[in-house]
N, C-alpha and C positions, 0 to 999 in steps of 0.2 A: 498252393492252392490248400484251404482247410478240408478236413475229412470231410466235413457237412458238403463243402461244394463239389466234392468229387463224387459222394452218394447221391446229393440233389441232381447233379448232372446226368449220372446214370437212371435216376429216377426219370428224368423228363425225355431221355433216349428211348426208355422202355414205352411209356406212354406215346408217344411220337408213334413208334413203330406198331404201337398197337392199334391206333387210329390208320396207320398207312399213310401218314403224313409225308411231305419230303421236308426237308430242312426250310426250303422257301415258303412253305405251306405254313409250317408253324410261325416263321417270322412275321408272318403278315396277320397269324392270328393272336401273335403276344405286342408285336409292335404297330400294329395298324397297316393298310395298305401304302406302301410308298409309291405305287402307280407303276413299278416296275416288277410284279410278283413276287416282293418280297427278296428280291436279289441283294437289296444295299443291307439290309440286316442278318442274311443267311449265316454270313461268318460268324455271327454274335452268337447264335444257336448253336454250330459246330463247335466254337470254343466252349462253350458251355458244358455241352456234352462229355466233350473229350477230357474236361479237367483244365482248361488251358487259361482259364479267366479267375480273376480275383474272387474273393468270397463274395458269393451272390450278396446284392444289397435288398431290402426290404421292398425296394420297388420290383426289383428284378424277379422277386419272388412271388409278389402279387402280380404280374404280368402273368407268368407260367400257370401261377395258381387257376387264374380266369381263364387262360386259354385251354389249357387242358382238364379242367375241373378237377383240381387236385383237392383232399382233403386236409385238415391240419394235422390230421394222425399220419398220413403219409409222409408229411412234410417234415413232421417229427420226428419220424422213425430214421430218418437221414441225420439226425445228429445223436452224438454219444451223450451219456447222461451228463458229464458235465456241459457239453454245448447246450444241452435241453436246458438246463438248470440256467445257464448264462442268457439262454434267450427269455425265460421267464423272469430272471432279474432283470432284463432289459424292459421288458415288456409292463414291469413294476414302475419302472422308472418312467416309462410312458406316460404310464395312467395320471403321476403326480404332476407331470406338466402339460397334459394335453391341454388342461384349461387355458394356460398360459399360451400355448401352440394358437390355439382359437382366435386369441386376440391379436395375431401377427398373422403377415403372409408368409409364413413357413408354411413349408408343405408338410403333410404327414411321412411322405415317403423319408424328407431330411431328417424330421425329428426322429422318426424310428431308428435310423441310420447313427443318428449323435446317441439315442439312447444305447442302443447295442455297443458302441464305441467307449462310452463312460459307465456302462456295467463291466466291460472288460479292463476298464482302467482302474475300476474302485470295487475289485469284487468283494470287500469285506467292511466298506465303509458308504452306507446307501445315503447316509445324510451327506457325506462328502461328494457322492456321484450326483444327489441332485444339484448341490451348489455349483457345481463345475458345470454341469446340464444347462442348468439355467444361465450362465454365462455366455455359454456357447450360442444357446438360443436368442440371447442378445447381440449378440454379432452376427449370426444369419439374419434376423430381423433388420438389422443395419439397412440404410440406402446405399448401393453402390456408390463407391466415390466418383465424383462427378467435378467440373471445373474445367482451369485450362490444361486438358490433357489432350495428347495426339489421339486421334481415331482409332488406331490401334489399339491403344492402351484401354480405351471404352469398350473398345469390341471385346477386347480378353474378360475385362471384368464384368460385362454382361454375360460372356460365355460360362464364367467359373458361378456366376450366379445360377446360372439355370442348371450347370451340372451337379450342384449341390441340391438344388431343387429335389433333383430325381434321385438325390441319394449319393451318386457319383463321385464321391469326396477325393477317391485317388485320381480320378481322371481330372478333377477340378485342381487340384495341388499339382499334377504333371503340366497342365496348362500355364499354371501361375509359374512354375520351375522354369518352364521354355519359354516365357515372355521375359521372365526376369532376366534369364540369362542373356536374352538378345539385348535387351534395356542397357545391361552392364556393358556387353558387349560397345554397345552406341555411346554410352558413357566415356567406357575409356578412350575411344576415337576422339570423342569429343574435348575429351580431357587434355590428352596428346596434342590435339590441336590448338587448344587454348593456350598449352604450354610453349607450344611452337612459337604463336603470335606474338604472346609476353617476351620470349627471347629476341624475335626479330624487331620487337616494339623498343627494347632496350638498346639495341645495336642501332636502330633507326635514331634514337635519341643522341646515340654518342654521335652520329653522323652530323645531325642538325646542332650539337652540341647544346641540348636543351636539359640542364640538370634537373630541373622540376620533374619532367617527365620520367627519365630515366629512375630516379630515387622513386617515385609513385609506384613504376613497374617493377621496381627490384623489392620492394615492401609486398606488393601483391603477388610475385613470384616465392616469397618467403611465407606468406600467409596460405598459400595454396599447398606448398611442400611442408608445411607443419601444420596438421591439423589440432595437435594439439595445442590450447591456447596456452597453458602452462608452459610450453617449451618454446614456444614463438620468441620471446624475449633474448632468450639465450642464442637462438638461432640468428635472429636479425642482429646481436651484438657479433656474431662471427661471421657476418657478412658483411658489415661495416670494417671490420679488421682486414677483411680480402681488398676490399676496395681503398682502403686507406695505404695498407703495404704496397699494392699496386703502384698507387700513385705517388707514393714516397720512394720505392724503387726504380720505378721506370722514369719517375721526372713528369707525371701525367696529372695537370691540375685539374683536369675535367673530374678524375676520379676520387680525388682529394675533396673536390666540392660536392659529390654525390654524397660520399662517406659523411660530411657534414649537415647535409639535409635528412639522410638516415637517421642520425643521433638525434635530431629536433624530432624525428619521429619517434625514436626509440622513448625519447622524453614524454611524448605524448600519451604512450601506452604503459609506463611505468606505475607501478602499484605501491612501492615500497620504499624505504630510504636506500638501501641497498642499489635498487633499479634507476632511482634517480642520480644517486649519484656517479654510478657506471654512465650514465647517458650525458651528465655533465663531463666527464673525463672523455668519452669519445671525442663530443664538441671540441673540447680542449685540443685534443691531440691532432684533429683534422683541421683546425685553426692555427694552430702552432705550425704545422708542418707548410702549411701552405705560406704564412707569414714568413718565414724564413726565406721561401724564395722571393716574395715580392718587395717593391723597395719602401712601400708604407709602412705604418706600424699598427694600422686599424686591426689586422686580423690577429697579432700579438696580443692587443690589449684584449680583444674578446676572448683569447684564451685563457688570460690572468683573470677575466672576469668568470670563466668556465670553471677550471680549477677552484677559484673561491666558493662558488656555489657548491662545488662538489663535496668542499670541506665542512659546508654546513650541515650535509648527509653524513658524511665519513667523520665521525667523532673518533680522536685518538681513542677514547675511554671504551667505546662500542667495536671498533673494528682498527684496533692499531695498523696492522698491516696495509689495508685499505689507504689509512691516513697518511701514512709514509709514503705510499706510492704517488697519491696526488701531490704531496708536498716536493716530492722530488719533480714531477712534472711541472708543478708552479715555480718551481728554480729554472726549468728549463725555458719558460715562455720570460720570465723576467730577465734571465741572463743575456738572451738575445736582445731584450729592449734596452739593456743596460751597455751591450756591445755597440749599439748602434748611437746613444746619447753621449753627451759629453758628460762629464760627471762622474760620480761611482754608486750614487745612492740604489739605483736599480740592482747594481751587481752586489752591494751588501745585503739586499734583500734576498739575491738569489742564493748566496751564503747561508744565510740563516735559514731559507727553506732547506736547502741539502743537508744541513746540522741537523736540524729537527729530523729530517727523513731518517738519518742515520742513528737516531735515538731509539729507533723499532727496527731499523734494518740493520741488526748487528751480522757479523760474519759468521756467528755461530749458528744463528737462528734461521738467516737465508742469504747463504754467502753469494750467490748470482747477483741478488738484489742489492745487495752491499756495496758488490763489486761495481754494478751501473752507477751506483750513487756516488762513490768513491772517482769513477771517472767524470762524473757529473760536477762534483766537486772541483776536479781538477781545472776543468773549463773556466768556472768562474773565478778560481785563483789565477790562472793565468792572464784571463782577461784585466782584473785588475792589476795584476804584476805589470803588463805592459804600460798601464798609466801610471805607476808608481815608480819612482828611482828606487833602486837597490836592487836585491835579487831575492829577498826574501819570501814574497809571494808566488814567485816563479818557482823556488825549490819546494817550497809546500806543493806547488803544483806538479811536479815531478815526482814528489813522494806520494802522494795520491794515485796518482798515474801506475804507478810501479806496485801501489798496493792492489789496483785492482787486476794488474797482471798476474797476481799471484792464485787468481779464481779465473780470470778469464786465459785460459790457455790455447796455445795453438791446437793442440790434438782434440780440445773438448768444445771449445767454441770459437771456432777460425773469425766469424764476422765480428763476433765483440771484440775479438782481439787484435784484428786490424784497425777496428776504431780507436782503440785505444793508442797502439802503436802512431796512428796519425796524431793523435793528440800529444802523447810525449813527445814526438818530433818537434811539434810547435813550441813547446815548452822548451826544449833543450834548445831550439834554433834561437828562440830569446833570450836564454841564458848566454849563447854563445856571442848574441851582438853585444852584449854588455862586457864582456869579458875580453883580454886579447888570447891570442891562439885561435886554434882553431878544433880543437878537441870535442867539445861542447856540438859544434856546427858538424862536424864528421857522424856524430852519433846520431845526429838530427836527420841527415841524408839516409843512413843506415835504416833507422826506424821509418821514415817513409817509403823506401824501396820494399822494406818488408811487409809493410802494409798495402801496397800495390800487387803483391802477388795473390793476397784475397781479395782486394778491391779491383776487379775486373772491370773494364768498360762495359763488356756485353752484360754483367750479372748487375752491377748499381752504378749505372752511368754518371750520375752526379757526386756520388761517393768518390768515384772514382777520378772526377775532374777537380773536387777540392782536395784531394791528394797529391795530384801533379801541381796545383797551383801550390802547396806547402812546400812540395819539394824545389820548385821555382824559388821560393823567398830563401830556402837553404841555400841553393846553388849559389842564388846572387850574390848572398852576404859572402860565401865563401870565396868568389869571385873577386869580390872587391878586396880581399886581403892576398891574393895570388897575383902573380905576374903574369900576362897572356891572356886571353880570354876564352880559355877551354871551359871553363866552370860557367861564364856568362852565356856563352852559346849553348851549354846544357840546359841552363834555365830559362832560355828562349824557348827552346824546344819544350821543356814542361807547361810553361805557360799556353804555347800556343795549344799544347794538347789539351788543356783543360778548356781551351774556347772552343775546342769541338764541340762540347756538351754545355758549356757555360754561356748561352745566347742571351744577348738582350731581351728579346722576348720572352725567354722561356725563366730566366733566373735574372732579372737586371742588378740586384745589389752583387751577388756574386760576379757577374760579367763585369762590374763596375771595378771591384776589388782587384781582380785579374789584369784587366787591362791597364790600372794604375799601377801594378807591379811590373808589368811589362814595360810601361813607361819608365820605371826606375832602371831596368835593365838597359834600355836603350841611352839614357844617360850614362851609365858606367860605360857602356861602349865608347861613347863620346869622351869621356874623361880619360879613357885608355889609349882610344887610337885619333880624337879630335874629329870624326865624321861628323859635319854639322847636320848633314841631312838625317842622321840617328836622333839627335837633340830635337828638331824639327817634328820629327816623328812621335818623339816623347811627349812633346807637349801638346800635341794633338790628343794624345792617348788620355794623359790625365785631364784635360779639358772635357774630354765626352764621360771620363768618368765623375767629374763632378756635375754635371747635366744630372745623374742618378742620384747624387747626393742632394742636389736641390731638390727635387722632385719629391725625396723622401724625408726632406727635414732633417737630415742626418746632420746634426752639428758637428759632433765629432769629426766626422769624415770631410765635413766642410772645410774646417780649420785646417785640417791635414793637407788636402788638396792643394788650399791656396799658399801654404807653407811651401809646398813641392814646386807649386807652379813659379813663385816667385824666385825661389832657387835655381831652376831650369831657365827662367826668362832673364836673370840676371848673367847667363853665360852665352845667350844669344848674341 
């Protein structure tokens, strides 16, 4: 409490005792009859007298002055010289604004209280104090906020208005603080409820396989969790990556489709070349990843279109590394299309895209990106090598894979190391098939088994299945060059393992390749043992695979299956 407040309280106590009044009697005189003999305001009198109240307001001083007949001299005597000077300063401020006060419904009590506060806040700047006081007066004169508010909120606003009119600014501020804390707590509770409902909604959309609903709720979740709109693009991009990686690694087509829909949302909110480029790339990656697992080529064509759109935004001159990244991705989609089609035009396009990427992705500049692109270049060379006579392309592929392994080391990048080991195994197997002896093939088996140490079924089930299939291919070729059926039995085990994850519903293209390979092993068993049942099963498997090739319009594989079937049926 201020010095003035203590002395004023002592003055009130002395004057009350001089009159022989009780606390309740003074309360009635100062505040009016409450119907209970002053009991409801008795404590206010007690607090004032013992110095337990805040600095008396102009309204409070007036109440007790009138009740006890105090003179201005007696009141001023309670003030120090500095407090008296400040009171006179406040009164001068009030004289300046009282004309404006008269034109509003602001009470004199509130106007005096405001004058005192602005006098204390601007003791050496009278004009500044007047300007501040006039703005405060405008605020005080405003009508209370109304509209679509809760009754409790309207009641609080009305109470604050009343307290301010009485000059009880501290009490008004305290009421507002308490109400605000309560509203904020309720807001937090409601926000937690909304967030919980959004999470449940996403789960429900997954249950119903509602891609649009899931994507819309995920986007809403990002918006709520990222109040800063300048950061929302980055957070939504990271969210797309989470859904895409989960869909890729766990074989969840739904998650990949959600990532594609989110990429469209990302494009809608893009505001720059870089943001548009990133949106197209995310869209392309999602379409490509799904397209690799489906029998048709529509998604892969959409991926190619998305990457080419991204290259319109990511120019080499402006953002060379983003341009190189997109060229690398474009090469991936083109390679898979070329892999499924007869001829080599798409594969040659993929090679051109990878080599373009390597012009900016140099080993010195970005060693890991360089290694990634070397691996992808090896894939295109391998696919071309399989369709050409000779071994030149295959040897180039082996060289590219081994270059990639110089940066993708097991201890530093085990996942990427396993990917390249798998791909190296494929190239070594293809070389082994074209040359006599078994050295290349033994190297291939070793590469696949090394890859499987990192590519576990639990961690990456579809990648594990792919490597099991590739291992089966190498073992099958070895089995054809050795007496007995040991290697062939190992090949069957590898193919059957792959088929535990490669189902027709989930990944029809990979399922078809694997059952065709299994059919070829059964043919080899027939050649070795003469078991007709094995050959009949082999024919059934290849025919089932051909159904998938027909659905996909995969001309290269249709021709290959027809040739295999003709050979098998000739033996029946």
